[in-house]
C-alpha positions as CSV (number, residue, x, y, z in Angstrom):
1,X,-15.3,-12.5,-5.8
2,X,-12.0,-14.2,-6.7
3,X,-11.8,-15.9,-10.1
4,X,-9.2,-18.5,-10.8
5,X,-7.2,-17.9,-14.0
6,X,-8.8,-19.4,-17.1
7,X,-12.1,-20.4,-15.2
8,X,-15.2,-18.9,-16.9
9,X,-18.0,-17.3,-15.0
10,X,-21.7,-17.9,-15.8
11,X,-24.0,-15.0,-15.9
12,X,-27.4,-16.0,-17.2
13,X,-26.8,-18.2,-20.2
14,X,-23.4,-16.8,-21.0
15,X,-20.0,-18.2,-20.2
16,X,-17.7,-15.3,-19.4
17,X,-14.3,-16.6,-20.4
18,X,-11.5,-14.1,-20.9
19,X,-12.1,-14.3,-24.6
20,X,-15.8,-13.6,-24.2
21,X,-15.1,-10.6,-22.1
22,X,-12.5,-9.3,-24.6
23,X,-14.9,-9.8,-27.6
24,X,-17.7,-8.1,-25.8
25,X,-15.4,-5.2,-24.9
26,X,-14.9,-4.4,-28.5
27,X,-18.3,-2.8,-28.5
28,X,-18.7,-2.3,-24.7
29,X,-15.3,-1.2,-23.5
30,X,-16.2,-1.5,-19.8
31,X,-16.3,-5.2,-20.1
32,X,-12.5,-5.2,-20.3
33,X,-12.4,-4.4,-16.6
34,X,-13.1,-8.0,-16.0
35,X,-9.6,-9.0,-17.2
36,X,-8.0,-6.5,-14.9
37,X,-10.0,-7.9,-11.9
38,X,-9.0,-11.5,-12.8
39,X,-5.3,-11.1,-13.7
40,X,-3.8,-7.7,-12.5
41,X,-2.5,-9.3,-9.2
42,X,-0.6,-12.1,-11.0
43,X,0.8,-9.7,-13.6
44,X,1.9,-7.4,-10.8
45,X,3.6,-10.2,-8.9
46,X,5.4,-11.4,-12.1
47,X,6.7,-7.8,-12.8
48,X,7.7,-7.3,-9.2
49,X,9.8,-10.4,-9.1
50,X,11.6,-9.4,-12.2
51,X,11.9,-5.6,-11.8
52,X,11.0,-4.9,-8.2
53,X,7.9,-3.4,-6.6
54,X,8.8,0.1,-7.5
55,X,8.5,-0.5,-11.2
56,X,5.8,-3.3,-11.1
57,X,2.8,-1.0,-10.6
58,X,3.6,1.1,-13.6
59,X,4.4,-2.0,-15.8
60,X,1.2,-3.7,-14.7
61,X,-0.9,-0.7,-15.7
62,X,1.0,-0.3,-19.0
63,X,0.3,-4.1,-19.7
64,X,-3.4,-3.6,-19.4
65,X,-3.4,-0.3,-21.2
66,X,-1.6,-2.0,-24.1
67,X,-3.9,-5.0,-24.0
68,X,-6.9,-2.7,-24.1
69,X,-5.6,-1.0,-27.2
70,X,-4.8,-4.3,-28.9
71,X,-8.0,-6.1,-27.9
72,X,-9.4,-6.0,-31.4
73,X,-6.6,-8.3,-32.5
74,X,-7.1,-10.9,-29.8
75,X,-7.8,-14.4,-31.0
76,X,-11.3,-15.4,-29.5
77,X,-10.4,-19.0,-29.9
78,X,-8.1,-18.7,-26.9
79,X,-10.4,-18.6,-23.8
80,X,-7.6,-17.8,-21.3
81,X,-5.9,-14.4,-21.8
82,X,-3.0,-15.1,-19.4
83,X,-0.4,-16.0,-22.1
84,X,-1.3,-12.8,-24.1
85,X,-1.1,-10.6,-20.9
86,X,2.2,-12.2,-19.8
87,X,3.5,-11.9,-23.3
88,X,2.8,-8.1,-23.2
89,X,4.3,-7.8,-19.8
90,X,7.4,-9.7,-20.9
91,X,7.8,-7.4,-23.9
92,X,7.5,-4.4,-21.7
93,X,10.1,-5.8,-19.3
94,X,12.3,-6.2,-22.3
95,X,12.7,-2.4,-22.2
96,X,14.3,-2.7,-18.8
97,X,16.9,-5.5,-19.4
98,X,19.7,-3.7,-17.8
99,X,17.7,-2.8,-14.7
100,X,16.5,-6.3,-14.3
101,X,20.1,-7.7,-14.6
102,X,21.3,-5.0,-12.1
103,X,18.5,-6.0,-9.7
104,X,19.4,-9.7,-9.8
105,X,23.2,-8.9,-9.4
106,X,22.3,-6.7,-6.4
107,X,20.1,-9.4,-4.9
108,X,22.9,-11.9,-5.3
109,X,24.8,-9.9,-2.6
110,X,21.9,-10.1,-0.1
111,X,22.2,-13.1,2.3
112,X,19.0,-15.2,2.6
113,X,17.4,-15.0,6.0
114,X,17.1,-18.8,6.6
115,X,17.4,-20.3,10.1
116,X,19.2,-23.4,8.8
117,X,21.3,-24.5,5.9
118,X,19.3,-25.5,2.8
119,X,20.8,-26.3,-0.6
120,X,19.2,-24.8,-3.7
121,X,16.7,-27.5,-4.6
122,X,14.3,-28.3,-7.3
123,X,11.7,-25.7,-6.0
124,X,14.2,-22.8,-5.8
125,X,12.7,-20.6,-8.5
126,X,9.2,-21.2,-7.3
127,X,10.1,-20.3,-3.7
128,X,11.8,-17.2,-4.9
129,X,8.5,-15.6,-5.4
130,X,7.7,-15.7,-1.8
131,X,11.2,-15.6,-0.2
132,X,13.0,-13.3,-2.6
133,X,15.7,-14.0,-5.1
134,X,19.1,-14.0,-3.4
135,X,22.6,-15.5,-3.6
136,X,23.5,-18.0,-6.2
137,X,20.1,-18.1,-7.7
138,X,19.9,-14.4,-8.4
139,X,23.4,-14.5,-9.8
140,X,22.4,-17.3,-12.1
141,X,19.3,-15.6,-13.3
142,X,21.4,-12.5,-14.1
143,X,23.7,-14.6,-16.1
144,X,21.0,-15.9,-18.5
145,X,20.5,-14.3,-21.8
146,X,17.3,-12.3,-22.1
147,X,15.4,-14.9,-24.2
148,X,16.3,-17.7,-21.9
149,X,15.4,-15.8,-18.8
150,X,12.1,-14.9,-20.4
151,X,11.1,-18.5,-21.1
152,X,12.3,-19.9,-17.8
153,X,10.5,-17.2,-15.7
154,X,7.3,-17.5,-17.7
155,X,7.2,-21.2,-16.8
156,X,8.4,-20.8,-13.2
157,X,6.8,-17.5,-12.1
158,X,3.9,-16.9,-14.5
159,X,3.0,-20.6,-14.3
160,X,2.5,-21.1,-18.0
161,X,3.0,-24.4,-19.7
162,X,5.1,-24.8,-22.9
163,X,2.2,-24.1,-25.3
164,X,1.2,-21.0,-23.3
165,X,4.8,-19.7,-23.1
166,X,5.1,-20.1,-26.8
167,X,1.9,-18.0,-27.3
168,X,3.3,-15.4,-24.9
169,X,6.6,-15.1,-26.7
170,X,5.2,-15.5,-30.2
171,X,7.5,-18.5,-31.0
172,X,7.0,-22.2,-31.8
173,X,6.6,-24.6,-28.9
174,X,9.8,-26.3,-30.0
175,X,11.7,-23.0,-29.5
176,X,10.3,-22.8,-25.9
177,X,11.5,-26.4,-25.3
178,X,15.0,-25.6,-26.7
179,X,15.4,-22.3,-24.8
180,X,14.2,-23.8,-21.5
181,X,16.5,-26.8,-21.9
182,X,19.4,-24.4,-22.4
183,X,18.4,-22.2,-19.6
184,X,18.1,-25.1,-17.2
185,X,21.5,-26.4,-18.2
186,X,23.0,-22.9,-17.5
187,X,21.2,-22.7,-14.2
188,X,22.4,-26.3,-13.2
189,X,25.9,-25.3,-14.0
190,X,25.7,-22.1,-12.0
191,X,24.0,-23.8,-9.0
192,X,26.3,-26.7,-8.6
193,X,24.1,-29.3,-10.4
194,X,20.8,-28.4,-8.9
195,X,17.8,-28.0,-11.3
196,X,15.6,-25.2,-10.1
197,X,13.0,-25.7,-12.8
198,X,12.4,-29.4,-12.7
199,X,9.5,-28.9,-10.3
200,X,7.2,-27.7,-13.1
201,X,8.2,-30.3,-15.8
202,X,5.0,-32.2,-15.5
203,X,2.8,-29.1,-15.6
204,X,4.8,-27.5,-18.5
205,X,4.0,-30.6,-20.7
206,X,0.3,-30.3,-20.2
């Protein structure tokens, strides 16, 4: 059974949100497996886009191992655990900054296998998940500072809104807005004026 992120399940009279499962797992550790079933694929995809598939499996596993160890500190008022999990994953990715930058620089040299000319448009970062990060976009991402790359990719690839990205990074929402603004400006300059993150502006404000 596939469960959409943040959508609770009903079993009997209980609503099994992420927070509910985490809280129950404090006494019944096996309950934590629900989070893995719901979110492992999305955490893996996020890690693979940033570090490549070779490192993603280990990073995804470490994310959930870390989350399990820290489950007693989880705020039960937050029904959706995605920001928490992506925050852990992003912190772990932080140990591989040089590898990530090298990956994007290498991908910048790979020509995109497109049948026709298409300029980098508003959906460039979103499409990168399916089509791969190549050319100018990869080079632009490599050129971002670590904190700016984190926030723009949490919004673009982890599909978090501003508040959720703030939770993931442990910073105020205003800091997320500021970093995203600067990251977008840097990307626009690197991509000849295109804005690859505008596609999620409406969602990010929710």
